[in-house]
N, C-alpha and C positions, 0 to 999 in steps of 0.2 A: 698889456694891462699892467699898470704900476700899481704896488701896495705899499701902504706907510709901515713902519714899524710896528706899531700898534695893532694895526692889521695883522699881519703876519703872525704876531706873539697870539692873538686870539685864534686865529685858524690853526697854530700849530701847537696850542696849549703849552706855549712856554712863555717864560718872562721877556720882558723887553731887556732887563737886565742882561739875560742869557745871550740875545740876540747881538747886543752891545758888544757882550765878553766874545762871541764868536767872530766877529768882527774885527776886534782888536787882536784877535791872532790868527787871523788870515783862513779862516775856516770856512766862514761864509761870509763874504763881502758884496754888500748890494750893489748892482748893477749900475744902478743909477745915484745921482743927487738932484736936489733942488737948487735952484739958485741960493737958495738960502743956508744949503748945506744938509738939509735934512735927506737921511736914507730912503730911497725908494729901491724896490724889490720887484723884480719879473718873475713870471713862470718858472723859468729855468733857475733861478735863485729858490724859487719853492720846489722845485723837486732836488734840488741840493740838499736843501733841508730836511727833506723827508731820509734822505738816505743817511744824513748825520743823525738825527734822531731815530733810525732804524739801528745804528750800529750803536748809537750811546744805549740802548734799550738792551742789547746784547752783550754790555758790559766794555764794551771797547773803550780805550781812553781817547782822549780827544787828538793826541796828536798822532795816533794810531788810525783812526777815522780819516783824518786828513791825507795820509800817505795812501788810503786804501781807496778814496774816491778819487783821488788825482793820479791813480795808477793808469797810464795811456792803455794797457794791454786789456782793461776791463772795462767792460760795456753793460748798458743797464740790466741784460739779460743775465751776465754774470754776478753782478751783486745781488740778483733775485735768488739766482742758483745757491749762492754763498747765503744768505740771510735764511734760506730755507733750510740748510743743512746745519746749520746754527742753531735754529729755532729748534728743529727735531731733536737735536743734540741735548738742547737744553730740557726741554720738556721730558725724556727720558729720564735725566739726570734726577728732576723734580720728582717725577713718581717714583721714583726709588728712594728719595728721602723722606725720611718722617719731618718732615718740614714743618707741620704744625707742634711740634713740642712746646710750641710757647702756650700752647693750652695749659699746661702743667704750671707756667707762672703766671699768665693775666687772666684766665677764667676759671681755672678750678680749684687752685689753691686749697689744695686736699689737707686733711687731719689738721686744718688750724686750730689749736688751742685755745680759743677766746671765749668769753660770756656773750651772750647776745648784745650785751651795751657795748663792750669791746669791738665786738664786729660791725656794728654799726658806725663806731667812730672812725673805724678804719676804713670799711669797705661802702659805708652810704647804703643807698638803696640798693646797690649790687649785691646777689647772692650767689657767692661760688657755689654751692651746692646744686646747682641747677644745672653743671657742666661738670659734674664729676663722674656721671654713669658713660656720658661721650667721651669724655678725656680718658678715661680707664681702659672704656672697649677700643680706642682707635690707637692709644700710644702707652698703654697699661705694661708692655713688654718690652720698652726701650730703657736703656740705662738713664739717661738723661730724667725721664718721668720718675723712676723710682727716687733719681738722687734729689731731685726737685721736691718730690713728696717727703723724702726722708728730713731734708733741710727745712721744710716750712712747718713740718709737726713739731720740731724744737723751737720754732720761733715766739716771742714774746709779745704783748700788744705793742711795747716801745720797739721792738725790731720791726714790728709791719708799719708802724708810723713812721720810723727813720726811712725805710724803703718805699713809703709814699711819698716823703718829703724830697727824697733823692730823684724819683721819677718824675714829679710836678717840677722841681727846678729846672730838671734835665728839659722838659718839655716845653717850659717858658723859653729858655735859650733856643732850642731848635726852632720854635715857631719867629722869633727875633730873627734868627739866622733867614729863615724863608722869606720872612716879611722885607728885610732889607735889599731883597734881591741879589743874592750871594748865590750863583749857582750850586746846582747839589753837588758838583763835583770839585765845589772849591776847598780848599784845605779847611777852611772854619765849620763847613757841613761836613766833611769826611771826618774831622775830629769829633765831631758831635754822634758822628756813626760808631765810630770807634769807641766813643765813651756809653752807647747803648750795649753794645757787645759786652763790654766789661760789668757793667751792672746786672744785666744776666749772669755773668758767669762767676760774679759776687755773693750773689743773692739766692741764684737757685741750680743752675749747673754749667759745666763748663761748655760754653758756646764758640765754636771754631767758625772760622769765616764763612766755610760750606755751609754750616746750619743757619749763620746768621742771615745768608744771601737767600736761603729758602725760606726764613721767616718772612723776609723782606717782601719776596712774591707772595707769600701768603696774605700779605697785608692788602694786595692787589685782588687776590683770587677769593678771600673769604670775605664776603659782604659787611660780618659782624665785624670783622678787623679794621676792614675799610671805615666803617662809620664812626668806630671808636677814634681813628685819627682825624676824619674828616668833622668831627664834631669839636675836638680841640681846635682847629683849624682848618679851613677849605684849603683842599690841597695839599695836606701833608701827608698823607699815606703815600702820592706818589713821590714828593720830595724824599721821603727818608728811604723809600724804595731805591731812588736813585744815589743817593749818597754811600747807603750801605753797600752798593755794588762796586761804588767809584772807590770807598774805601777797600774794599776786598781786592780789588784790583790791583789798586796801588801798593799795597802791601804783600803781593804776592811773589 
């Protein structure tokens, strides 16, 4: 059966621009073309795309994915075994990380010294105190939590408004990047992922690449954070997750 690029994009949950990019770099070239030159993918192409997406999800750069998939010594069973080992290793690391430190930044905002009027101006209907007990119970013994709490307690209304403005500006730009069709591992998207890390470090706590990738995985695992980013733009949680992982790998 032959599939159009649009059908493949919908089936795989990727953008058409991403499939075009994979074709341009030789990672996934369609097996056929129509007389008019339109791409046509067959079942073997879809199987290859599945492998590409598996390894991309595991954080491999695209050029390394191509080398892995095209290795003549590797068969489908070998790919599955390797992916299982890598996923198991990642799961263990994630369980050991306090990836949800970001609650101290985006959810709890503890000890905010603002009047009720100022709090509404900064946070609107969002009530940070609703998450204070949960945040303290889960992450209160971490250095990052304590540092975030210490900094937040000193910020004035103007500080919070500046933080809000910077985050909103960053949000507009990453949504524009996603809407333009730029792949999550493009230089543009990875630079925005780096800016995300630096915003956290500048305002709340030192955010290493390891911590940031843990946060990125939390965006997909915790429905509250997924909903936060999906309300900004559908697909943004997954796009940011991929961009953060790609940026961390590129700077390793």
